[in-house]
N, CA, C, O and the ligand as a Tripos MOL2 file, in Angstrom:
@<TRIPOS>MOLECULE
protein
  257   255    65     0     0
PROTEIN
NO_CHARGES

@<TRIPOS>ATOM
      1 N          -7.2750   12.2010  -30.5050 N.3       1 MET1
      2 CA         -6.6090   11.0670  -29.8530 C.3       1 MET1
      3 C          -6.8330   11.1400  -28.3480 C.2       1 MET1
      4 O          -6.8910   12.2250  -27.7680 O.2       1 MET1
      5 N          -6.9510   10.0210  -27.7530 N.am      2 ASN2
      6 CA         -7.1730    9.9790  -26.3140 C.3       2 ASN2
      7 C          -6.2530    8.9340  -25.6790 C.2       2 ASN2
      8 O          -6.6880    8.0890  -24.8970 O.2       2 ASN2
      9 N          -4.9970    9.0150  -26.0320 N.am      3 ARG3
     10 CA         -4.0540    8.0180  -25.5310 C.3       3 ARG3
     11 C          -3.4740    8.4620  -24.1940 C.2       3 ARG3
     12 O          -3.1740    9.6360  -23.9730 O.2       3 ARG3
     13 N          -3.3300    7.4860  -23.3220 N.am      4 LEU4
     14 CA         -2.6910    7.7590  -22.0440 C.3       4 LEU4
     15 C          -1.2070    7.4290  -22.1570 C.2       4 LEU4
     16 O          -0.8090    6.2720  -22.2950 O.2       4 LEU4
     17 N          -0.4180    8.4700  -22.0950 N.am      5 ILE5
     18 CA          1.0220    8.2760  -22.2410 C.3       5 ILE5
     19 C           1.7120    8.5740  -20.9100 C.2       5 ILE5
     20 O           1.4430    9.5960  -20.2790 O.2       5 ILE5
     21 N           2.5750    7.6990  -20.5030 N.am      6 GLY6
     22 CA          3.3550    7.9400  -19.2970 C.3       6 GLY6
     23 C           2.5930    7.6650  -18.0140 C.2       6 GLY6
     24 O           3.0490    8.0410  -16.9340 O.2       6 GLY6
     25 N           1.4500    7.0220  -18.1110 N.am      7 VAL7
     26 CA          0.7000    6.6730  -16.9100 C.3       7 VAL7
     27 C           0.8470    5.1760  -16.6650 C.2       7 VAL7
     28 O           0.2740    4.3650  -17.3930 O.2       7 VAL7
     29 N           1.6030    4.8150  -15.6550 N.am      8 PRO8
     30 CA          1.8080    3.3890  -15.3880 C.3       8 PRO8
     31 C           0.5280    2.7420  -14.8990 C.2       8 PRO8
     32 O          -0.3110    3.4110  -14.2940 O.2       8 PRO8
     33 N           0.3670    1.4730  -15.1480 N.am      9 PRO9
     34 CA         -0.8520    0.7900  -14.7080 C.3       9 PRO9
     35 C          -0.9400    0.7350  -13.1880 C.2       9 PRO9
     36 O           0.0580    0.5450  -12.4920 O.2       9 PRO9
     37 N          -2.1280    0.9010  -12.7070 N.am     10 ARG10
     38 CA         -2.3620    0.8610  -11.2670 C.3      10 ARG10
     39 C          -2.8390   -0.5320  -10.8930 C.2      10 ARG10
     40 O          -3.7200   -1.0940  -11.5450 O.2      10 ARG10
     41 N          -2.2570   -1.0790   -9.8490 N.am     11 ARG11
     42 CA         -2.7080   -2.3960   -9.4240 C.3      11 ARG11
     43 C          -2.6990   -2.4830   -7.9100 C.2      11 ARG11
     44 O          -2.0030   -1.7360   -7.2210 O.2      11 ARG11
     45 N          -3.4880   -3.4110   -7.4210 N.am     12 GLU12
     46 CA         -3.5710   -3.6090   -5.9860 C.3      12 GLU12
     47 C          -3.0620   -4.9970   -5.6470 C.2      12 GLU12
     48 O          -3.2670   -5.9540   -6.3940 O.2      12 GLU12
     49 N          -2.4030   -5.0830   -4.5210 N.am     13 SER13
     50 CA         -1.9040   -6.3820   -4.1020 C.3      13 SER13
     51 C          -1.7070   -6.3690   -2.5940 C.2      13 SER13
     52 O          -1.8020   -5.3290   -1.9420 O.2      13 SER13
     53 N          -1.4320   -7.5430   -2.0620 N.am     14 LYS14
     54 CA         -1.0910   -7.6150   -0.6500 C.3      14 LYS14
     55 C           0.3190   -7.0920   -0.4310 C.2      14 LYS14
     56 O           1.2380   -7.3810   -1.1970 O.2      14 LYS14
     57 N           0.4620   -6.3260    0.6210 N.am     15 GLY15
     58 CA          1.7910   -5.8110    0.9180 C.3      15 GLY15
     59 C           1.9690   -5.6920    2.4220 C.2      15 GLY15
     60 O           1.0610   -5.9670    3.2060 O.2      15 GLY15
     61 N           3.1610   -5.2750    2.7940 N.am     16 LEU16
     62 CA          3.4570   -5.0980    4.2000 C.3      16 LEU16
     63 C           3.5740   -3.6180    4.5170 C.2      16 LEU16
     64 O           4.2100   -2.8550    3.7890 O.2      16 LEU16
     65 N           2.9540   -3.2310    5.6100 N.am     17 ALA17
     66 CA          3.0360   -1.8430    6.0350 C.3      17 ALA17
     67 C           3.4470   -1.8020    7.5030 C.2      17 ALA17
     68 O           3.0840   -2.6720    8.2940 O.2      17 ALA17
     69 N           4.1980   -0.7920    7.8360 N.am     18 TYR18
     70 CA          4.6310   -0.6140    9.2110 C.3      18 TYR18
     71 C           3.6710    0.3150    9.9300 C.2      18 TYR18
     72 O           3.5250    1.4830    9.5700 O.2      18 TYR18
     73 N           3.0230   -0.2210   10.9470 N.am     19 CYS19
     74 CA          2.0830    0.5910   11.7190 C.3      19 CYS19
     75 C           2.8400    1.3320   12.8050 C.2      19 CYS19
     76 O           3.4280    0.6960   13.6800 O.2      19 CYS19
     77 N           2.8420    2.6620   12.7750 N.am     20 PRO20
     78 CA          3.5910    3.4340   13.7780 C.3      20 PRO20
     79 C           2.8970    3.4560   15.1390 C.2      20 PRO20
     80 O           3.4990    3.8440   16.1400 O.2      20 PRO20
     81 N           1.6510    3.0470   15.1710 N.am     21 ILE21
     82 CA          0.8910    3.0910   16.4220 C.3      21 ILE21
     83 C           1.2730    1.9220   17.3260 C.2      21 ILE21
     84 O           1.5990    2.1120   18.4980 O.2      21 ILE21
     85 N           1.2300    0.7220   16.7720 N.am     22 CYS22
     86 CA          1.5640   -0.4430   17.5870 C.3      22 CYS22
     87 C           2.9440   -0.9880   17.2320 C.2      22 CYS22
     88 O           3.3720   -2.0140   17.7600 O.2      22 CYS22
     89 N           3.6220   -0.3010   16.3450 N.am     23 THR23
     90 CA          4.9860   -0.6480   15.9400 C.3      23 THR23
     91 C           5.1090   -2.0960   15.4930 C.2      23 THR23
     92 O           6.0660   -2.7960   15.8250 O.2      23 THR23
     93 N           4.1210   -2.5170   14.7370 N.am     24 HIS24
     94 CA          4.1820   -3.8450   14.1660 C.3      24 HIS24
     95 C           4.0780   -3.7450   12.6470 C.2      24 HIS24
     96 O           3.5200   -2.7920   12.1030 O.2      24 HIS24
     97 N           4.6150   -4.7220   12.0030 N.am     25 THR25
     98 CA          4.4580   -4.8110   10.5610 C.3      25 THR25
     99 C           3.2530   -5.6920   10.2690 C.2      25 THR25
    100 O           3.1760   -6.8370   10.7150 O.2      25 THR25
    101 N           2.3290   -5.1440    9.5210 N.am     26 VAL26
    102 CA          1.0850   -5.8550    9.2680 C.3      26 VAL26
    103 C           0.8600   -5.9920    7.7640 C.2      26 VAL26
    104 O           1.3500   -5.2010    6.9580 O.2      26 VAL26
    105 N           0.1120   -7.0090    7.4290 N.am     27 GLU27
    106 CA         -0.2270   -7.2170    6.0210 C.3      27 GLU27
    107 C          -1.4610   -6.4000    5.6980 C.2      27 GLU27
    108 O          -2.4300   -6.4040    6.4560 O.2      27 GLU27
    109 N          -1.4290   -5.7130    4.5940 N.am     28 THR28
    110 CA         -2.5570   -4.8780    4.2120 C.3      28 THR28
    111 C          -2.6610   -4.8010    2.7000 C.2      28 THR28
    112 O          -1.8110   -5.3120    1.9710 O.2      28 THR28
    113 N          -3.7070   -4.1610    2.2550 N.am     29 GLN29
    114 CA         -3.8900   -3.9790    0.8140 C.3      29 GLN29
    115 C          -3.0870   -2.7740    0.3580 C.2      29 GLN29
    116 O          -3.1660   -1.6950    0.9450 O.2      29 GLN29
    117 N          -2.3280   -2.9720   -0.6760 N.am     30 VAL30
    118 CA         -1.4220   -1.9300   -1.1540 C.3      30 VAL30
    119 C          -1.7730   -1.5660   -2.5850 C.2      30 VAL30
    120 O          -2.0390   -2.4320   -3.4180 O.2      30 VAL30
    121 N          -1.7680   -0.2780   -2.8490 N.am     31 VAL31
    122 CA         -1.9650    0.2070   -4.2140 C.3      31 VAL31
    123 C          -0.6070    0.5920   -4.7730 C.2      31 VAL31
    124 O           0.1510    1.3370   -4.1520 O.2      31 VAL31
    125 N          -0.3200    0.0820   -5.9330 N.am     32 GLN32
    126 CA          0.9810    0.3730   -6.5250 C.3      32 GLN32
    127 C           0.8060    0.9710   -7.9100 C.2      32 GLN32
    128 O           0.0660    0.4540   -8.7470 O.2      32 GLN32
    129 N           1.5090    2.0750   -8.1280 N.am     33 VAL33
    130 CA          1.5390    2.6890   -9.4510 C.3      33 VAL33
    131 C           2.9960    2.8660   -9.8220 C.2      33 VAL33
    132 O           3.7200    3.6390   -9.1940 O.2      33 VAL33
    133 N           3.4160    2.1570  -10.8310 N.am     34 GLY34
    134 CA          4.8260    2.2020  -11.1940 C.3      34 GLY34
    135 C           5.6670    1.6450  -10.0590 C.2      34 GLY34
    136 O           5.4460    0.5220   -9.6030 O.2      34 GLY34
    137 N           6.6220    2.4250   -9.6100 N.am     35 LYS35
    138 CA          7.4860    1.9860   -8.5160 C.3      35 LYS35
    139 C           7.0150    2.5310   -7.1740 C.2      35 LYS35
    140 O           7.6190    2.2530   -6.1380 O.2      35 LYS35
    141 N           5.9510    3.2950   -7.1970 N.am     36 ARG36
    142 CA          5.4550    3.8430   -5.9450 C.3      36 ARG36
    143 C           4.3510    2.9510   -5.3940 C.2      36 ARG36
    144 O           3.5700    2.3680   -6.1460 O.2      36 ARG36
    145 N           4.3010    2.8570   -4.0860 N.am     37 ALA37
    146 CA          3.2750    2.0430   -3.4530 C.3      37 ALA37
    147 C           2.8250    2.7150   -2.1720 C.2      37 ALA37
    148 O           3.6210    3.3180   -1.4520 O.2      37 ALA37
    149 N           1.5430    2.6020   -1.9030 N.am     38 TRP38
    150 CA          1.0340    3.1560   -0.6540 C.3      38 TRP38
    151 C          -0.1460    2.3070   -0.1910 C.2      38 TRP38
    152 O          -0.7160    1.5210   -0.9480 O.2      38 TRP38
    153 N          -0.4860    2.4970    1.0740 N.am     39 VAL39
    154 CA         -1.5930    1.7360    1.6460 C.3      39 VAL39
    155 C          -2.9060    2.2120    1.0390 C.2      39 VAL39
    156 O          -3.1600    3.4120    0.9420 O.2      39 VAL39
    157 N          -3.7170    1.2760    0.6420 N.am     40 LYS40
    158 CA         -5.0070    1.6260    0.0890 C.3      40 LYS40
    159 C          -5.8390    2.3630    1.1440 C.2      40 LYS40
    160 O          -5.9310    1.9050    2.2830 O.2      40 LYS40
    161 N          -6.4350    3.4830    0.7830 N.am     41 PRO41
    162 CA         -7.2180    4.2560    1.7510 C.3      41 PRO41
    163 C          -8.3340    3.4180    2.3810 C.2      41 PRO41
    164 O          -9.0020    2.6410    1.6980 O.2      41 PRO41
    165 N          -8.5210    3.5850    3.6780 N.am     42 GLY42
    166 CA         -9.5840    2.8810    4.3680 C.3      42 GLY42
    167 C          -9.1160    1.6350    5.0820 C.2      42 GLY42
    168 O          -9.8830    1.0120    5.8160 O.2      42 GLY42
    169 N          -7.8490    1.2590    4.8730 N.am     43 GLN43
    170 CA         -7.3350    0.0620    5.5370 C.3      43 GLN43
    171 C          -7.0600    0.3680    7.0050 C.2      43 GLN43
    172 O          -6.6750    1.4780    7.3730 O.2      43 GLN43
    173 N          -7.2690   -0.6460    7.8210 N.am     44 ARG44
    174 CA         -6.9870   -0.4730    9.2440 C.3      44 ARG44
    175 C          -6.0460   -1.5670    9.7320 C.2      44 ARG44
    176 O          -6.0370   -2.6920    9.2310 O.2      44 ARG44
    177 N          -5.2690   -1.1930   10.7160 N.am     45 CYS45
    178 CA         -4.3450   -2.1510   11.3050 C.3      45 CYS45
    179 C          -5.1300   -3.2590   11.9940 C.2      45 CYS45
    180 O          -6.0000   -2.9720   12.8160 O.2      45 CYS45
    181 N          -4.8430   -4.5120   11.6760 N.am     46 PRO46
    182 CA         -5.5750   -5.6220   12.3010 C.3      46 PRO46
    183 C          -5.2190   -5.7970   13.7720 C.2      46 PRO46
    184 O          -5.9020   -6.5280   14.4910 O.2      46 PRO46
    185 N          -4.1810   -5.1500   14.2170 N.am     47 ARG47
    186 CA         -3.7450   -5.3050   15.6010 C.3      47 ARG47
    187 C          -4.3170   -4.2290   16.5050 C.2      47 ARG47
    188 O          -4.8080   -4.5250   17.5950 O.2      47 ARG47
    189 N          -4.2570   -2.9680   16.0550 N.am     48 CYS48
    190 CA         -4.6800   -1.8810   16.9280 C.3      48 CYS48
    191 C          -5.8230   -1.0680   16.3140 C.2      48 CYS48
    192 O          -6.2960   -0.1020   16.9140 O.2      48 CYS48
    193 N          -6.2620   -1.4640   15.1180 N.am     49 ALA49
    194 CA         -7.4190   -0.8430   14.4690 C.3      49 ALA49
    195 C          -7.1880    0.6170   14.1210 C.2      49 ALA49
    196 O          -8.1470    1.3540   13.8900 O.2      49 ALA49
    197 N          -5.9500    1.0410   14.0800 N.am     50 SER50
    198 CA         -5.6590    2.4060   13.6640 C.3      50 SER50
    199 C          -5.6550    2.4830   12.1400 C.2      50 SER50
    200 O          -5.3030    1.5190   11.4600 O.2      50 SER50
    201 N          -6.0460    3.6300   11.6200 N.am     51 PRO51
    202 CA         -5.9800    3.8010   10.1640 C.3      51 PRO51
    203 C          -4.5450    3.6480    9.6790 C.2      51 PRO51
    204 O          -3.6090    4.1910   10.2660 O.2      51 PRO51
    205 N          -4.3960    2.9010    8.6000 N.am     52 LEU52
    206 CA         -3.0480    2.6290    8.1110 C.3      52 LEU52
    207 C          -2.6040    3.6020    7.0240 C.2      52 LEU52
    208 O          -1.5690    3.4050    6.3870 O.2      52 LEU52
    209 N          -3.3870    4.6400    6.8200 N.am     53 GLU53
    210 CA         -3.0410    5.5570    5.7430 C.3      53 GLU53
    211 C          -1.7450    6.2980    6.0310 C.2      53 GLU53
    212 O          -1.0690    6.7730    5.1190 O.2      53 GLU53
    213 N          -1.4070    6.3880    7.3170 N.am     54 VAL54
    214 CA         -0.1610    7.0550    7.6600 C.3      54 VAL54
    215 C           1.0040    6.0710    7.6760 C.2      54 VAL54
    216 O           2.1690    6.4600    7.7620 O.2      54 VAL54
    217 N           0.6660    4.8000    7.5930 N.am     55 ALA55
    218 CA          1.7150    3.7970    7.6220 C.3      55 ALA55
    219 C           2.4740    3.7980    6.3040 C.2      55 ALA55
    220 O           1.9310    4.1320    5.2510 O.2      55 ALA55
    221 N           3.7190    3.4220    6.3870 N.am     56 SER56
    222 CA          4.5360    3.3610    5.1960 C.3      56 SER56
    223 C           4.6230    1.9300    4.7000 C.2      56 SER56
    224 O           4.7990    0.9930    5.4790 O.2      56 SER56
    225 N           4.4970    1.7820    3.4110 N.am     57 VAL57
    226 CA          4.5800    0.4540    2.8310 C.3      57 VAL57
    227 C           6.0250   -0.0090    2.8310 C.2      57 VAL57
    228 O           6.9080    0.6690    2.3060 O.2      57 VAL57
    229 N           6.2510   -1.1470    3.4150 N.am     58 LEU58
    230 CA          7.6240   -1.6420    3.4950 C.3      58 LEU58
    231 C           8.0090   -2.3700    2.2130 C.2      58 LEU58
    232 O           9.1020   -2.1850    1.6770 O.2      58 LEU58
    233 N           7.1120   -3.1790    1.7490 N.am     59 ARG59
    234 CA          7.4860   -4.0170    0.6230 C.3      59 ARG59
    235 C           6.2400   -4.5890   -0.0270 C.2      59 ARG59
    236 O           5.3170   -5.0460    0.6470 O.2      59 ARG59
    237 N           6.2340   -4.5550   -1.3160 N.am     60 ASP60
    238 CA          5.1590   -5.1880   -2.0440 C.3      60 ASP60
    239 C           5.4720   -6.6740   -2.1740 C.2      60 ASP60
    240 O           6.5030   -7.0610   -2.7230 O.2      60 ASP60
    241 N           4.5750   -7.4870   -1.6660 N.am     61 LEU61
    242 CA          4.8280   -8.9280   -1.6670 C.3      61 LEU61
    243 C           4.9450   -9.4820   -3.0870 C.2      61 LEU61
    244 O           5.5440  -10.5340   -3.3110 O.2      61 LEU61
    245 N           4.3780   -8.7720   -4.0130 N.am     62 MET62
    246 CA          4.3870   -9.2470   -5.3850 C.3      62 MET62
    247 C           5.5140   -8.6160   -6.2010 C.2      62 MET62
    248 O           5.5940   -8.7910   -7.4170 O.2      62 MET62
    249 N           6.3730   -7.8850   -5.5110 N.am     63 ALA63
    250 CA          7.4300   -7.1660   -6.2290 C.3      63 ALA63
    251 C           8.3130   -8.1130   -7.0140 C.2      63 ALA63
    252 O           8.6830   -9.1860   -6.5370 O.2      63 ALA63
    253 N           8.6370   -7.7070   -8.1990 N.am     64 ALA64
    254 CA          9.4710   -8.5520   -9.0580 C.3      64 ALA64
    255 C          10.9380   -8.4020   -8.6420 C.2      64 ALA64
    256 O          11.8150   -9.0280   -9.2360 O.2      64 ALA64
    257 ZN         -1.2510   -1.0870   14.5450 Zn       65 ZN65
@<TRIPOS>BOND
     1     1     2 1
     2     2     3 1
     3     3     4 2
     4     3     5 am
     5     5     6 1
     6     6     7 1
     7     7     8 2
     8     7     9 am
     9     9    10 1
    10    10    11 1
    11    11    12 2
    12    11    13 am
    13    13    14 1
    14    14    15 1
    15    15    16 2
    16    15    17 am
    17    17    18 1
    18    18    19 1
    19    19    20 2
    20    19    21 am
    21    21    22 1
    22    22    23 1
    23    23    24 2
    24    23    25 am
    25    25    26 1
    26    26    27 1
    27    27    28 2
    28    27    29 am
    29    29    30 1
    30    30    31 1
    31    31    32 2
    32    31    33 am
    33    33    34 1
    34    34    35 1
    35    35    36 2
    36    35    37 am
    37    37    38 1
    38    38    39 1
    39    39    40 2
    40    39    41 am
    41    41    42 1
    42    42    43 1
    43    43    44 2
    44    43    45 am
    45    45    46 1
    46    46    47 1
    47    47    48 2
    48    47    49 am
    49    49    50 1
    50    50    51 1
    51    51    52 2
    52    51    53 am
    53    53    54 1
    54    54    55 1
    55    55    56 2
    56    55    57 am
    57    57    58 1
    58    58    59 1
    59    59    60 2
    60    59    61 am
    61    61    62 1
    62    62    63 1
    63    63    64 2
    64    63    65 am
    65    65    66 1
    66    66    67 1
    67    67    68 2
    68    67    69 am
    69    69    70 1
    70    70    71 1
    71    71    72 2
    72    71    73 am
    73    73    74 1
    74    74    75 1
    75    75    76 2
    76    75    77 am
    77    77    78 1
    78    78    79 1
    79    79    80 2
    80    79    81 am
    81    81    82 1
    82    82    83 1
    83    83    84 2
    84    83    85 am
    85    85    86 1
    86    86    87 1
    87    87    88 2
    88    87    89 am
    89    89    90 1
    90    90    91 1
    91    91    92 2
    92    91    93 am
    93    93    94 1
    94    94    95 1
    95    95    96 2
    96    95    97 am
    97    97    98 1
    98    98    99 1
    99    99   100 2
   100    99   101 am
   101   101   102 1
   102   102   103 1
   103   103   104 2
   104   103   105 am
   105   105   106 1
   106   106   107 1
   107   107   108 2
   108   107   109 am
   109   109   110 1
   110   110   111 1
   111   111   112 2
   112   111   113 am
   113   113   114 1
   114   114   115 1
   115   115   116 2
   116   115   117 am
   117   117   118 1
   118   118   119 1
   119   119   120 2
   120   119   121 am
   121   121   122 1
   122   122   123 1
   123   123   124 2
   124   123   125 am
   125   125   126 1
   126   126   127 1
   127   127   128 2
   128   127   129 am
   129   129   130 1
   130   130   131 1
   131   131   132 2
   132   131   133 am
   133   133   134 1
   134   134   135 1
   135   135   136 2
   136   135   137 am
   137   137   138 1
   138   138   139 1
   139   139   140 2
   140   139   141 am
   141   141   142 1
   142   142   143 1
   143   143   144 2
   144   143   145 am
   145   145   146 1
   146   146   147 1
   147   147   148 2
   148   147   149 am
   149   149   150 1
   150   150   151 1
   151   151   152 2
   152   151   153 am
   153   153   154 1
   154   154   155 1
   155   155   156 2
   156   155   157 am
   157   157   158 1
   158   158   159 1
   159   159   160 2
   160   159   161 am
   161   161   162 1
   162   162   163 1
   163   163   164 2
   164   163   165 am
   165   165   166 1
   166   166   167 1
   167   167   168 2
   168   167   169 am
   169   169   170 1
   170   170   171 1
   171   171   172 2
   172   171   173 am
   173   173   174 1
   174   174   175 1
   175   175   176 2
   176   175   177 am
   177   177   178 1
   178   178   179 1
   179   179   180 2
   180   179   181 am
   181   181   182 1
   182   182   183 1
   183   183   184 2
   184   183   185 am
   185   185   186 1
   186   186   187 1
   187   187   188 2
   188   187   189 am
   189   189   190 1
   190   190   191 1
   191   191   192 2
   192   191   193 am
   193   193   194 1
   194   194   195 1
   195   195   196 2
   196   195   197 am
   197   197   198 1
   198   198   199 1
   199   199   200 2
   200   199   201 am
   201   201   202 1
   202   202   203 1
   203   203   204 2
   204   203   205 am
   205   205   206 1
   206   206   207 1
   207   207   208 2
   208   207   209 am
   209   209   210 1
   210   210   211 1
   211   211   212 2
   212   211   213 am
   213   213   214 1
   214   214   215 1
   215   215   216 2
   216   215   217 am
   217   217   218 1
   218   218   219 1
   219   219   220 2
   220   219   221 am
   221   221   222 1
   222   222   223 1
   223   223   224 2
   224   223   225 am
   225   225   226 1
   226   226   227 1
   227   227   228 2
   228   227   229 am
   229   229   230 1
   230   230   231 1
   231   231   232 2
   232   231   233 am
   233   233   234 1
   234   234   235 1
   235   235   236 2
   236   235   237 am
   237   237   238 1
   238   238   239 1
   239   239   240 2
   240   239   241 am
   241   241   242 1
   242   242   243 1
   243   243   244 2
   244   243   245 am
   245   245   246 1
   246   246   247 1
   247   247   248 2
   248   247   249 am
   249   249   250 1
   250   250   251 1
   251   251   252 2
   252   251   253 am
   253   253   254 1
   254   254   255 1
   255   255   256 2
@<TRIPOS>SUBSTRUCTURE
     1 MET1         2 RESIDUE 1 A MET
     2 ASN2         6 RESIDUE 1 A ASN
     3 ARG3        10 RESIDUE 1 A ARG
     4 LEU4        14 RESIDUE 1 A LEU
     5 ILE5        18 RESIDUE 1 A ILE
     6 GLY6        22 RESIDUE 1 A GLY
     7 VAL7        26 RESIDUE 1 A VAL
     8 PRO8        30 RESIDUE 1 A PRO
     9 PRO9        34 RESIDUE 1 A PRO
    10 ARG10       38 RESIDUE 1 A ARG
    11 ARG11       42 RESIDUE 1 A ARG
    12 GLU12       46 RESIDUE 1 A GLU
    13 SER13       50 RESIDUE 1 A SER
    14 LYS14       54 RESIDUE 1 A LYS
    15 GLY15       58 RESIDUE 1 A GLY
    16 LEU16       62 RESIDUE 1 A LEU
    17 ALA17       66 RESIDUE 1 A ALA
    18 TYR18       70 RESIDUE 1 A TYR
    19 CYS19       74 RESIDUE 1 A CYS
    20 PRO20       78 RESIDUE 1 A PRO
    21 ILE21       82 RESIDUE 1 A ILE
    22 CYS22       86 RESIDUE 1 A CYS
    23 THR23       90 RESIDUE 1 A THR
    24 HIS24       94 RESIDUE 1 A HIS
    25 THR25       98 RESIDUE 1 A THR
    26 VAL26      102 RESIDUE 1 A VAL
    27 GLU27      106 RESIDUE 1 A GLU
    28 THR28      110 RESIDUE 1 A THR
    29 GLN29      114 RESIDUE 1 A GLN
    30 VAL30      118 RESIDUE 1 A VAL
    31 VAL31      122 RESIDUE 1 A VAL
    32 GLN32      126 RESIDUE 1 A GLN
    33 VAL33      130 RESIDUE 1 A VAL
    34 GLY34      134 RESIDUE 1 A GLY
    35 LYS35      138 RESIDUE 1 A LYS
    36 ARG36      142 RESIDUE 1 A ARG
    37 ALA37      146 RESIDUE 1 A ALA
    38 TRP38      150 RESIDUE 1 A TRP
    39 VAL39      154 RESIDUE 1 A VAL
    40 LYS40      158 RESIDUE 1 A LYS
    41 PRO41      162 RESIDUE 1 A PRO
    42 GLY42      166 RESIDUE 1 A GLY
    43 GLN43      170 RESIDUE 1 A GLN
    44 ARG44      174 RESIDUE 1 A ARG
    45 CYS45      178 RESIDUE 1 A CYS
    46 PRO46      182 RESIDUE 1 A PRO
    47 ARG47      186 RESIDUE 1 A ARG
    48 CYS48      190 RESIDUE 1 A CYS
    49 ALA49      194 RESIDUE 1 A ALA
    50 SER50      198 RESIDUE 1 A SER
    51 PRO51      202 RESIDUE 1 A PRO
    52 LEU52      206 RESIDUE 1 A LEU
    53 GLU53      210 RESIDUE 1 A GLU
    54 VAL54      214 RESIDUE 1 A VAL
    55 ALA55      218 RESIDUE 1 A ALA
    56 SER56      222 RESIDUE 1 A SER
    57 VAL57      226 RESIDUE 1 A VAL
    58 LEU58      230 RESIDUE 1 A LEU
    59 ARG59      234 RESIDUE 1 A ARG
    60 ASP60      238 RESIDUE 1 A ASP
    61 LEU61      242 RESIDUE 1 A LEU
    62 MET62      246 RESIDUE 1 A MET
    63 ALA63      250 RESIDUE 1 A ALA
    64 ALA64      254 RESIDUE 1 A ALA
    65 ZN65       257 GROUP 0 **** ****
């Protein structure tokens, strides 16, 4: 058997992340697995061009 048990589906969507560099909330691509969400690796802040991997996701725009 090769069943995946307990692995929630992974999906990507637009979300909001707080950039600590320019202290602005920016829209970015967010990866969400279950109830956890983080900025997709490689995303950059559109305002200050800093990597957003350290930014914290504030809210998934598609959240139910
Ligand atoms: Zn920024």
